N, C-alpha and C positions, 0 to 999 in steps of 0.2 A: 901729368896730364898732357895729352896731345890734341892739337886742334889745327885744322886746315882753314886758314883765312882765305876768303874768296872775294875778290873785287870784280863786280860784274859790269860789263859794257854791252853794247848792242850785239856785236858780232863775235866778241872774244871775252874771256875772263881770265884774270890772273890769280894764281893759287900759291900759297906759301904755307908749308907745314912747320909749326912751331911745337917745341917740347919744353916743358918746365917742370922741375922737381926741386923742392926746397927753395934755395936762393940762386939756382943756376938754371939757365935756359939756353936753347940753341934753336936754329931754324935752317931750313933748306933754302936754296936760292929760289926766288920766285920764278914760276914757269907759266907760260901763256897757252891756253887751250881755246879751240873754237867753241862758240856758244851754240852747239848743235848736238845731235845724238851721238855722232862719232866722237866729238870732243868730250862728251860726258863719259863715255866708256873708257877713253884714254885717261881721263882724269881720275876715275875711280881706280883703275889699274895702277896708276902712278902713286896715288895716295896710299894704297894698301902695300905697295912695295917699299915705300919710304918709311912708313910708320913701324914702330916697334910692336912685335907680336905680344899679345897678352895684356895690353894696356888699352884703356878706353880711347876712342878716337872720335872727335867731334868736328863737324863742319859748320863754319860760321860765315854768314854773309849779310849784306844790307839789302833792304827792299828797293832796288833801283828800278823805279817804274814797274813795268811788267816783265823786264828782261831777266829777272832772277827766278821767275816762276818755273820755267821748264827744268832748270837744274835742280831746284828745290823739290819738285815733284818726282824727278828721276831718283834723287838720293833717298827720298822718303819711301818710294816703291821698293828700293833695295833693303829697306829696314835699317838705314844708317841714322845716326844721331845728327839731326839738322837743327840749327838755331838761326833765327833771323832777328837782328837787332836794328833799332832805328839809328840813322846816321849820327844824331846828336850824342848818342851813348859812346860810339866809337870815337867821335871827335873829342869829347871830354876826356876819354881815356888817353888819347894821344897827347893832349895838353898836359895831363897829369904826369905822363912819362917823359915829357919834354921833347916830344917828336914834333918838329916844325916842318919837315919836308912833306909835301903833298904830291905823291905820285901813285900810280897804280900799284907798283911794287911795294911801296911803303904802306899803302892802305891795306894790302893783303897781309903784310907782316903784322900791322897793328891789330887787325881782326883776329889773326892767329894767336897773338899774345893775350888779347882780351878773352878769347875762349879758354885759354889755359888758366888764367888767373881768377876769372869770375865764376864761382861755383853756383851762383844763383840763376844762371841762364836756363830757361825752360825750353824743351824741345819744340820745334815748330810743327804745327799740325795743319795739314791741308784743309782748306774750307770745304764745307759740304757742297756737292755739285749743284744743288738747287739754289743755295745762297750765292754761289759764285756766278751762276747765270742771272739771278735776280740783281746782283750788283751791277753787272754790265747793262742790264735793261733800265735800271733806275738812273744810272749815270748817263745813259743816252737821253733820258727825259730831261735831266738837268742841263746837259749840253745843248740840246736842241731848243730848249726854252730860252736860253741865252741868245741864240741866233734869232729866234722869233721876236724877242724884245728889241734887238738891234734893227730888224726889218721894220717893226712898228714905229720905232723912233725916226727912221729915215722917211717913212710914209707920213708921219706927223709933220716933219720938216717940209716935205713937199706940199702938204696941204696949206701951209702958211706962206709959201713962196709967192712972189708976184706973178711969175710965169711958171706954169707946171706942164710938163710933157705928159700927156695922158697915157701914152704907151708904157712909160716907166711906172706909172701908178698901177697899171694893169699887171705888169710883171711882179711888182711887190705883192699885190693882192693874191696873185696865183701862187707865189712862193709861200705866203702865210697860210693859204688854204691847204696846200700840199703838206705843210708841216703839221697842221691840225689833224689831217687824215693819218699821218704817220704816228702822231702822239696817241690818237684814239686806238689805232691798231696795236700799238705797243702796250697800252694799258690793258686791252683785251687779252693779249698774249700773256701778260703778267698774271691776270686773274686765272686764266686757264692753267698756267704752270703751278700756281699755288694750290689749285684744286687737286693736282696730282699727288701732292704730299699729304698723307693722312693726318688730320687734326690741325694742320697749319691754318687753313681758312677759318676755322672756328675760333682759334686763339686770336687771330687778327681781328675778327669781328668783335671779340670781347674788348680789345684795346681801343678800337675806334669809337667806343661808347664815350670816351673822353671828349667833352665839348671843346672844339677847336683843333683836334687832331684828326687828320684825314687818312684815307687808305694809303696813299702814296708815301706819306710821312712815315707810317709804321713800317711799310715794306722796305723803305730806304734804310731805316735804322737797323732792321733785322738783317738786311743784306750786308751792311757795312760791319756789323758785329758778328756775322756768322751765326745768327740766332742766339747771341749772348753765350756762345759755347765756352769761351775762355774767360768770361767775366765772372768773378767770384764775389765781388762786393761793390757797393755804390761808389766808393772812393776810386776804385780802379776804373769804373765806367766813366766818371767825370774826367779822369785823367786821360783816358783813351779818346774822349771827344774834345779835349782841349778846353774844357770848361772849368778846370781847376784853377785855384788862385794861389800860386807860390808866394811865400813870404820872403822879403829881402830887407831885413831890419838889421841895423848896425848902430850900436850905442843909442844915443838919444834920438837919432834920425829914424823916422818911420815914414818912408815915402808911400805914395799912392800905389795901390796894388791893382793888378789887372789879371784877367784870365790869361793863361799861358798861350793858348792858340796853338800849342804843339801837339795837336791830335788830329783826328779825322775831320777835315773841313767839310766833307759831305754831310756829316751828322749835324754840324752847326748850321749849315745852310738849310737843311731840311726842317730844322726846328724854329727858324727865325719867324716866318710868317704865322705858323701855328701859335707861337708865343704871343704875337700881337693880337691875333683873333681871340685867344684865351683870356687876355686881359679885358675883353669886352663882354664875352658871352659865357665864360666859365666862372661861376660864382666863387669857387675856391681860389682860383688863380687871380680873379679880379680883386678879391679882398687882400690877397698877399701882395699883389702889385701896388694897390692903393696904399697899403701900409708902408711899403718901402719908399714910394714917391712922396708920402707925407713927411718922411724923415729926411729925405734928400731930394727936394723938388727940382733942383737945377740939373739933375742927372737921371733922367727917366730911362736912359739906356741901361742903367744898372738894374732897374726893375725888369726890363725885357730879358736881359741876360739871366737874371735869377729865375724867371719863369721858364726860360729854355731849359735850365738845369733841372727844375722841378718836373717839367714834362718828361724829360729823359728818364729820370729816376722813377717816375710814375709808370711809364711804359715798361721799364725793366721789372718793376714789382708785379704788375699785372701779368706780364709774360711768365714770371716764375710761379705765381700763384694760380694762374688760369682763371682768375675771377673777372667779372665785369666791373666797370668803374662805378663806384658809389660815392657821390659827392657828399654824403652825410658822414662818411668815414674820414678821419684825419682832418677835420675842420680846423682852421686856425684858431688860436686861443689868445688873440690880441686883447690886452686889457685885463686878462684873468690872472689869478695868482700863479706864481712860478711853479708851485707844486702841481697845480692842475694842468699847466701847459706842458709839463714834462711827460704827462701820460700819453701824449700823441706820438712819442718816440716808438711805441709798440703797436701803432695802428696797423691793421691788416695790409694797407697799401704802402706802409713804410714811409709815409710823408710826414716829416717833422717840420711843418711850416710855422708852428707857433713859437718856437724857441730859437730859431736860427738867427734872427736879427738881435736877440737879446744876449746871446752868448758872447759876442764880440762886436766891436764897432762895425758899422755897415761898410765903410771903406775897406775894412780888412777882410770882408767876405766876398764882395763882388767888385768888379772893376769900376 
């Protein structure tokens, strides 16, 4: 197997071609290219020259901000085998191999060896243009809302000051008003863009029938997951969102477990407030939340996190099925017989809310 490990920086990237067969491996000296169109062409020409003809060649890199995207798109357009792995995967591989040095050259070599030895890596697929644009627009909303909150906090502090300069208050109010106009214009643009994609608006309308889940929440999740294009099961989705609970048990010691948070933070942020609202106004989620809080009243955040996970899986199920939300389906089966509760596993929405807390201790399921 041959693999070119690529360590991306803002202006340049370092590449190292590794080859591995049976128990023997070798690599080229790392070489630096400019992170632009000219550098991309030089890099492809170099990799084809150094690689052995007739053997598969893979290109492996990490998602360094947005700086990796131009090269990844360029290689994909050429029909080359491109893989993108999370930094923690490469870091764990380097630790396993006993590589302690952390330089650009060594990172490129590590990625090259990882690409040669790991046969399970899947090719990277560029996101759909509409979801890529929606992702930028929804992240703009999240970022600008943070700024709006900071301005409101400053304004609140001025309102309680002994002496307040009126001109400063006017400046803050004008900034907040301008932000509100930009948010309204951006949301209008999002709706218009969604209407350009056949069938997308209708499918989103079906999902927002979930009480507590709004339009922007659904659009954010679709944008961050590329319309669930690469999601094949519920476990993979919770892992991608960082809502999975890894086990760390050794001998008789069974420490507290928490969600990994090693996933897409934008999805978790988008689900937080809908989860809180759902615990009040969505009967299905309200019952589920109340059941969890009754078992562990001192940790209500466990229930909120569990509702976040349930909402994410519900959105995924409705997206796949194209159905509207029906609160009568997949109802919790608290207090019923185990055999009856297990029938909810096959509900149309795929919501197993009745047996989750019964299968293992609550602390082993949610943080």
